[in-house]
C-alpha positions as CSV (number, residue, x, y, z in Angstrom):
1,M,103.0,98.6,105.1
2,T,106.8,98.5,104.9
3,N,108.5,95.4,105.7
4,P,111.2,96.0,108.2
5,S,113.7,93.9,106.6
6,T,113.6,95.9,103.3
7,S,113.5,99.5,105.1
8,L,116.2,101.9,103.7
9,A,116.3,103.5,107.3
10,P,118.4,101.9,110.2
11,A,116.2,100.4,112.9
12,H,114.9,102.8,115.3
13,P,114.9,101.7,119.2
14,A,111.2,102.4,119.4
15,A,110.6,100.3,116.4
16,S,110.3,97.3,118.8
17,F,107.1,99.0,120.5
18,K,103.9,98.3,118.7
19,I,101.8,101.5,117.9
20,K,98.3,101.6,116.5
21,M,96.4,104.8,115.0
22,H,94.2,106.2,117.6
23,H,92.4,109.0,115.7
24,V,92.6,111.7,113.0
25,C,92.1,115.4,114.4
26,L,90.6,117.8,112.1
27,V,90.1,121.6,112.6
28,V,86.7,122.7,111.1
29,A,84.5,125.8,110.7
30,D,81.0,124.3,111.2
31,L,80.6,121.7,113.7
32,E,76.7,120.9,112.6
33,A,77.7,120.6,108.8
34,T,80.8,118.5,109.9
35,R,78.6,116.1,112.1
36,D,76.0,116.0,109.6
37,F,78.7,115.0,106.8
38,Y,80.5,112.3,109.1
39,V,77.1,110.7,110.5
40,G,74.8,111.3,107.5
41,A,77.1,110.5,104.5
42,L,79.9,108.4,105.8
43,G,77.8,106.5,108.6
44,F,80.1,107.5,111.7
45,T,78.6,107.4,115.0
46,E,79.2,110.3,117.4
47,I,80.7,109.1,120.6
48,I,81.3,110.8,123.9
49,R,84.2,113.1,124.1
50,P,86.1,114.3,127.3
51,T,83.9,116.7,129.2
52,D,86.9,118.8,130.5
53,F,87.9,120.0,127.0
54,V,87.1,123.8,126.8
55,F,87.1,124.1,123.2
56,H,84.1,123.0,120.9
57,G,84.3,119.7,118.9
58,A,83.0,116.3,118.3
59,Y,84.3,112.6,118.1
60,F,83.1,110.2,115.8
61,H,83.8,106.5,115.1
62,N,83.3,103.9,112.5
63,G,84.7,100.3,112.7
64,D,88.6,100.9,113.4
65,V,88.4,104.8,112.6
66,E,88.0,107.6,115.0
67,V,87.7,111.2,113.5
68,H,87.9,113.9,116.2
69,V,87.0,117.6,115.1
70,V,87.6,120.7,116.8
71,R,86.0,124.1,115.8
72,E,88.5,126.7,114.6
73,S,89.9,129.1,117.1
74,K,88.9,132.2,115.0
75,P,86.0,132.4,112.6
76,G,87.1,132.4,109.2
77,K,90.6,131.3,109.7
78,L,90.3,127.9,107.8
79,K,89.1,129.6,104.8
80,A,91.7,132.2,104.8
81,E,94.4,129.7,105.3
82,A,92.9,126.9,103.0
83,I,95.4,124.8,100.8
84,A,94.1,125.2,97.3
85,W,94.6,121.9,95.8
86,D,94.4,122.1,91.9
87,H,92.1,119.8,89.8
88,D,95.0,117.2,88.9
89,E,96.3,116.9,92.7
90,L,92.8,116.3,94.0
91,R,91.7,113.8,91.3
92,T,95.2,111.8,91.7
93,G,95.3,112.2,95.6
94,L,98.6,114.1,95.6
95,C,97.0,116.3,98.7
96,S,97.1,116.0,102.3
97,H,94.3,113.3,103.3
98,F,93.5,110.3,105.4
99,A,92.6,107.1,104.1
100,V,89.8,104.5,105.3
101,M,89.3,101.0,104.0
102,V,85.6,100.0,103.0
103,D,84.0,97.2,101.7
104,S,82.3,99.1,98.9
105,F,82.2,102.7,97.6
106,E,78.6,102.3,96.8
107,P,77.0,103.5,100.2
108,F,79.2,106.4,100.3
109,L,78.8,107.6,96.9
110,D,74.9,107.1,97.2
111,A,75.1,109.1,100.2
112,L,77.1,111.9,98.7
113,A,74.9,112.0,95.7
114,K,71.8,112.4,97.7
115,R,73.6,115.5,99.1
116,G,74.2,116.8,95.5
117,E,78.0,115.9,96.1
118,S,80.4,113.6,94.4
119,R,84.0,112.3,94.6
120,V,86.7,114.7,94.1
121,G,89.3,112.3,93.0
122,G,89.8,108.8,91.6
123,P,88.9,106.1,90.5
124,R,92.1,104.5,90.2
125,V,93.0,100.5,90.6
126,R,96.7,100.1,91.8
127,D,98.9,97.2,91.0
128,D,97.7,95.4,94.2
129,F,94.1,95.8,93.1
130,V,93.3,98.3,95.5
131,E,90.8,100.9,94.2
132,Q,91.1,104.5,95.4
133,I,88.6,107.3,95.3
134,Y,88.6,110.6,97.1
135,I,85.8,112.8,98.8
136,S,86.0,116.0,100.6
137,D,84.3,117.0,103.9
138,P,82.5,120.4,104.2
139,D,85.8,122.0,105.2
140,G,87.6,120.6,102.2
141,N,89.3,117.9,104.3
142,I,90.3,114.8,101.8
143,I,89.3,111.5,102.7
144,E,90.7,108.5,100.6
145,L,88.4,105.4,100.4
146,L,89.8,102.3,99.5
147,T,88.6,98.8,98.6
148,Q,90.4,95.7,97.9
149,H,89.5,93.6,94.9
150,D,90.5,90.2,94.3
151,E,92.8,90.0,91.2
152,A,90.2,89.2,88.6
153,T,87.9,91.8,89.8
154,G,90.6,94.3,90.1
155,R,91.8,93.7,86.5
156,Q,88.3,93.9,85.4
157,R,87.4,97.1,87.1
158,R,90.8,98.6,85.8
159,L,89.4,98.0,82.2
160,D,86.0,99.2,83.0
161,I,87.0,102.5,84.4
162,F,89.4,103.1,81.7
163,D,86.7,102.3,79.1
164,Q,84.1,104.6,80.8
165,G,86.7,107.3,80.7
166,I,86.8,108.0,84.4
167,A,90.0,106.7,85.4
168,V,92.9,108.8,86.5
169,P,96.6,108.8,86.1
170,V,98.9,107.8,88.7
171,A,100.0,111.7,89.6
172,P,99.7,114.8,88.1
173,G,101.9,115.4,85.0
174,Y,101.8,111.6,84.0
175,P,99.8,110.4,81.3
176,L,96.7,107.9,81.7
177,I,97.8,104.6,80.3
178,D,95.5,102.0,78.8
179,P,95.5,99.1,81.3
180,R,95.9,96.7,78.3
181,V,99.2,98.4,77.2
182,K,100.7,98.3,80.8
183,F,99.2,95.0,81.9
184,G,98.2,93.1,78.9
185,P,94.9,92.1,77.4
186,N,93.1,91.5,80.7
187,G,94.0,94.6,82.5
């Protein structure tokens, strides 16, 4: 979150009003596959959607996160107009995505593994000891999962993922740096 006193932009009159993210809306091709993913793999609950909507869709809720999905207007449109993120963009998260904070990656990764799926990006432990991974829903929408580590755990995790050969660089085109070189012997 940006501290208003350090922002480079001049204060906007609306900055004094508190806003809160309400939902993310995604266009999807297959409502049943999407429902199965968000409920079955991510643990969302399907919630009631306004009955006066004339288009097909579904609403999902988990914690403070709502994901609304609507079926594409023309069958095949999503596939025909899909953004083709390359491997490095996906693995580093340099792609359109939304992010959710979770206590642990394990339940999500276990649920994906049972479906024959895995993460598409990460892991990486940032300087603030937040670990990031990226997963994809059935339509290729990217979801970043974040978990906050305390400093000692974050430093150890940074070393572990580097030593296991699964760490990713900060962005495409940047080298992967041994955390011992960047942060010292304790990562």
